[in-house]
N, C-alpha and C positions, 0 to 999 in steps of 0.2 A: 857261210859260203862253202861250196863243195871243194873237195881236194881231188888231185889227179892220181889215178891209179897207174900201175905199171904199163898199161896199154896207152897211156897218154890221154885217155878220155876222162872227163871230169866225173868224179864219184859224188853223187848227191847224198845229202843227209836224208833220213827217212821222211822228214817233213817236206823237204824239197821234192822228193820223188812222189810223195802223196799229192802234192800240189800239181805236179806235171800230169799225173794220171787224171786228176779232177779236171784239169784244163782240157785234156784230150777227150774225156767223157763228155764234157760240155759241148765241144765241137761236134761230136758224133750224135749225141742226143738231140742237138738243135737242128740237125740236118735230116732227121727222119723220125718216125713214130718210135718212141722209146721201147715199146713192147717188141719191136722187131730187132733191136740192137743186141749184139752178142758181146761177151767178154773178149772174144777174139778180135772183133773190130776195134774195141777200145784199146786193147793191148797193142795192136798194130799201129794205131794212131799215136800212142804214147811211146812206141819203140821199146816196149818191155814184153815180158812173157805173160801169158794168160794167168799162170800160177801166181805171179807177183800181184796182179790186179786182185785176184781172189784173196791173197794173203792180207792185203790192205783193207778190203771192203766186204769180203765174205759172200755177198750175193749182189745181183744187179739192182734189186730194190733199194738196198742200203746205199749203194753208190749213187743211184738216181736221186735219193732223198738228199744227200749231201750236195750234189750238183744243184738241185732245186733250191736248197737253202741259200747257197752262195750266189746263185744267179740273180736272185731277187732282193738281195740285201740293199742295194742302192735304190731300187724302185720302192721297196717298203719304207725305206728311210724318208723318201719324198712324201709318200702317202701319209706316214705318221705325222710329218710336219704340217700337212694340210689339215688332218683331223684335229690336231692340237691347237690350231690357230683360233683366233677369237671371232672368226666369221660366223654368219648364220649357218644352220644346217644346209640350206639350199645352196649357198655360196660355196660351202665346203664340198658338197657333192659335185658341183660344176667343176671346181678346180681338181678334184680327185679324178674325175673322168678325163679332163684335159691331160693330166699327167700320165694317166694309164694309157690312153690312146696314143699319146706322143711316144711313150716307151715302145708300144707295139709297132708303131710306124718306123721308129729308128732302129729297133732291134728285133726284126720279125722272127728270126730263127730262135732267139732266146725266148720271145713271147710264146711261140708255138710250143716250146718246151714246157712253159708254165701251164698252158692249156692242156697238154697231154698228161703231164705229171699229176695234175690236180685230180684226175680220175683213176689213176693207177691204184689198185687195191692191195698195196703192200703196206704193212703196218708202219714201217719207217717213213714212207712217203706220206701216208695219211697223217702221221704225227706231226710232220713238218707243216703240212697244209693247215691242220687244226691250230698249231701254234701261230701261224701267220694270221689267221682269223682272230684268234684270241688277243694277239698283240695289237691289232688294229682296233678291236673292240675296247681294249683297255684304254686306248688313247681318248676315247669318248667318255669314259666313266666306269660304270659297273659292267665288267666284261661278261658276267653271267647273263645279264638281261639283254645285252646288245649283240651277243655272238650270232644269234640267228639272223638278225637284221644285216650284220656285216657279211655273213656267209652268203646271204641272198644278194646283197649288193655286188660282191665279187663275182658270184655266179652270173648275174645279169651282165656285168661288164665283160666277162670272158665270152659269154655267148654272143652278145652284140658285136664285140670286136672281131670275133672269129668270122661271123657272117659278113661283116664289113670287109675284112681282108680277103675272104673267099670271093665275094661278089665283085670287088674292085671296080664298082660302077658309081660310087659316090665319094665325095670328099670327106675328110675328117671333120670339117666344119659342119657338114650336113648331118653326120652321125651325132655329133655333140648337140646340135640344135634339136634333133629328134629326142635324144635323152632328156634334154632340158624341158621340152614341152610336154612329153608324155609320161616320163618316168619319175623325174626328181620331185615333183610336187608330193606324190605319195610317199616316197622314201624320206623326204625331209620331214614330213609330218610324223612319220613313224619314229625317226630318230629324235625329233623334238619331244615326243611323248615318252620315249624310252629313257632319254637322258634325265628327264624330270628336273630335279633341282640343280643339276650341274649346269654351269654357265656355258652356253654354246653360241 
């Protein structure tokens, strides 16, 4: 817990201050395209100086990578639970899509952050994205053989969900039904072949 300085304001520990900056960055990044965000905006939102934000994170890409990682811990936890379940590949894909679309619907700003951050060409951001893909692939078995399939699956979900949110003319149930009829048969067959001897 922080202590109070002579001004009466609470002095935060470095860990607490870092957390406040991350929370402020999350709010700012979620409200606009991350490529247009400046350290000044994040510093203003956090109530600190630009120099302090720089001291903690070095550059915007490193800060975005950490926000990206933290923002999707809960979603990825849910997706991992689905992938590790004993259901068939098709059933797991349906439940994965339901959780993913539900997250996008309930947390639109945070989901937009995911969609934008995934294409940012900063090494730290790309490293977090690759680790997300690898972690999900690992839940199915051999990460090396499944990474491409999982990356394609996430890319398709992101693209379909972005189109659905932008169009705003169909229900979530319609989107999920479309994926179920036209997409999952191919993906479930691919996962079934890739997993091989692993029980699915």
